[in-house]
C-alpha positions, 0 to 999 in steps of 0.5 A: 814782458817782452813779446817775441820778436817777429822772425823774418825768414830765410829764403829756404824757409819760405813756403814754395807757393809763395815763391815764383816758379823759375823752372819755366825759364830753366828746369835747373840751374845746370841747364842754365849753365849749359845755355850760357856756353851755347850762348858765347859759342853762337855769337858768331851766328851773328858776327859772321855779318860783320863788315858785310851790312852795306852789301845788300838788303837781305844780308842786313835782314839776316843779321838782324834776325840773327841778333834777335834770336840770340837776344832772346836767349840772352834775355831768358838767361839774364832774367833767370839770374836777375830773378834769383839775385832779386829774391836772395841777394845774400846768397853767394851762388846768386851773386856769382851767377849774376856776375857770371851772366853780366860779363857774358851780356857785356861780351855779347854787347860788344861783339854786336856793337858792329851792327849799329855802327855799320848801319850808321854808316849807310846813308839814309837813301840807301837805308830806305832803298833796303826797306822798300827792296826787302819786305821782311825788313819793314818790320825793323823799320821803326828800330832802324829809324830810331837808330838813324836818329842817333847818328850825330851822336854816335862815336866811331865803330872802334870807340863804340865797340870799346865803350860796349866792352865796358858794359859790365863796368858801366852798369857796376854803380846799380849793381853795387847799390843793389848788392849792398842793399840786399847783401850788406845793409842791416838795420837795428831792431827797435823796441816799443814802450810795451816791450815788443821788439820789431826787426827792420829791413828795407821791405819791413819799413815799408810796412811800419810807415803805413802803420796807424801806431804813432810810436811804431812809425816814429821808432821805425823811421828814426832806426831806419834813418840811422841805418841809412845815415851809416851808409850815406857816403858810400852810397853818395860815391856810387850815385855820384859815379853813376851821374859822372858816367852820364855826364861824361857820356853825354859830352863824348856824343855831343849832346847839349846836356845829359838830359837831352841824351837821356830824353832822346833815349826815351823819345821825349821832348824837353817840353813834355819832360818839364811839363810833367815835372813842373805842372805837378810839382806847381799845381798838386802841391796845394792840394797835397798840403790840404791832404797833410793838414787834414791827416794832421787834424784827423790823426790828432797830431800837434804837427805832421812830420815827414814819418806821418805822411803814409800813415793811414787816415781812417784808423777804424777801418783797416781790413786784411786781404789775403792774396786769394782774395786780392786775386778774386777782387783784381780779376773781377775789377779787370774783367772789362778788359776782355777774354784775351787779357784776362786770360793772362791775369788768371795765369799770372795769379794762379801759375806762380808768376808772382814772388810773395815772400819776405825773406832775408836778402830779397830786395825791396819794392815791386817789379815785372820782369818780362823775358821775351818768349817766356811769361812775366815774373812779378816780385813784391812782398805780401803783408795782407793789405789793400796797399798790396792788392793795388801794387799786385794789380800794378805789376799785372799791368805790366805782365798783361802789357808785355805778354800782349806785346810779346805775342804780337811783335818781334823782340826788337819791337816789344819795349816802348819808351819808359815814358809810356811804360807806367800807363798800363800798370797804373791803369789797372789800379785805376780800374781796381779802384773805380770797380770797388767804388762803383760796386760799394754801398758803404760809405766807409769802404768808399772812403777807404778806397779813395784813400787807396787811390790817393796812395797811387797818386801819392806814389806816382805823383809825389814820391816819384815826381819829387825823386825826378825833381831831385834828379833834375837839380842833381844833373844841373849841379854836376854839369856845373862841376859840383861834386855829388856828396851825400851832403849835396844830396841830402841838402838838395833833397830836403829843398825839394821836399820843403819846396813842395810841402811848404809849412804843412809838413815838418821835414827833418834832416832824416828825410833828406836821406830817402835818395838812398831808398830807390834804384830808379836814380840808376836807371836814367830819367825814370822817376818822372815817367811814372807820373806820365804813365798815370796821367795817361791811365787817369784819362784812359780809365775815364774814357773806358768809364764813358765809352765802354768797348771802343776805349777798351779796344783802342787801349788793347791796340796800344798794348799790343803795338809794344814799341812800334810807336813813339810814346807820344804816338802810342798815347795819341792812339788812346786819345790822349794828347801829351803835347800840352799840360792839359791831361796832367792838369786833368789828372791833378784836378782828379786828385783834388776832387778825391781830396775834396770828397775826403774833407767833406767825409770828416 
């Protein structure tokens, strides 16, 4: 007898307590629209300084302050539209509002592009004198210094203004990708041998691939892959456009390569970039192959396939955890961070900063959006699993970071490099896993938490580092003039996967489609930075365990610093030296030790 098919809710059917409260940004949509008009009308509060930034330090200061004030308002307006779009991309009103605010963003960016051009026209000596003469300008010193480093790659003011005017078009590959995923891409349901019918979405697939039921995993994977395959040529065209755009811009700006351009934006050296990719790809692979073989043996599989990699190793113990229980556990685990940090965590968990629902049109994955001057917002889909608990802790790490940075820095100084961005988030995951292991006397729970920790490393050191490895290959091919097609992307992806997993995992053709799953490919060199952040948090969490308060104090100082330091210096402030492969090797060794303990426990 057929079981009733599980129902995916529409946004209007979701319980309000499972949604975030956007009234903290704008009480209602009408007020948001009023603010859009006001922002557009207030562009002259900044453009009044056009052509005058070379006059004196006070004029430059006033202009930068005016830009910050407008930027803060624009960030709120953008966030409001983007958050609505993220929770229901199928809603035409959300689509329209997202497009409206994107156009406004492009207009503001174009209108304000003169600022960077005029500052770059100043000599280094004159700018230094300005900063010395006007004390308040010192808070903008890193912004100004970073800008001057871009001087060799800036185009004429007129060209920069034209490029900025095309901002909405430049961001269109990402927008089209997200719009298609949330609004158009549909997957068939699938039926298991007992007659149960299961609906399939991007979000529900993440649940199925972690199922202990081999048939469920296999059929969900096959159906999901069939769905992706129907869209692969369109998605390849979208991503190929994104890559081509970056290659063209890097050449226009006289960079040696697109990688050089994207790394300068992150303030990361090529050595640091290649260290991160190569050390993990080379040294982690043997550990993960052991892990795959262990899964194959324990799960009784004749051969482990790609669709089995996220299957739970311990199928006898998979406790459910409610959002309320998870919140309590996270607060206990993070208590070591002290009252200021914990106040942010408690508010985030109890005052509807988090959107938990699974509904039609909601984007997959999880993120934290932190508009300056307002509290952060976290999107995820809650399935009552411990993995969800670690995801929640992760996103709360971003929230804590930007809440502290926002309290201590002006808007221009809040965001550090992407290379550092994932350190505060993975730190929370590390503290959570260490807390559960420490308080538990049950071997089964200990093993279960080790598996959750390995899930964190798998996500950041395997999934994202393999995305980074694919990116590196694709950029190289694009710069050689190779067209980026679905065939190329799938072939290169399979090559990356086979190179890492060797003969320990059966990599089928469908595995080559995984480049379609993540939006990170549209965010520059983002994927590899997850592993950089986890490398730092692995080291610092160990210091907190060994030193206690001094290490916590250092870390809080780093979080409050926001974007006032380059990523290497931020990590150095936390006593982590990323100029060598050593911290990466230590983190990889730690993963190996977790696998050693697992092997010994079976």
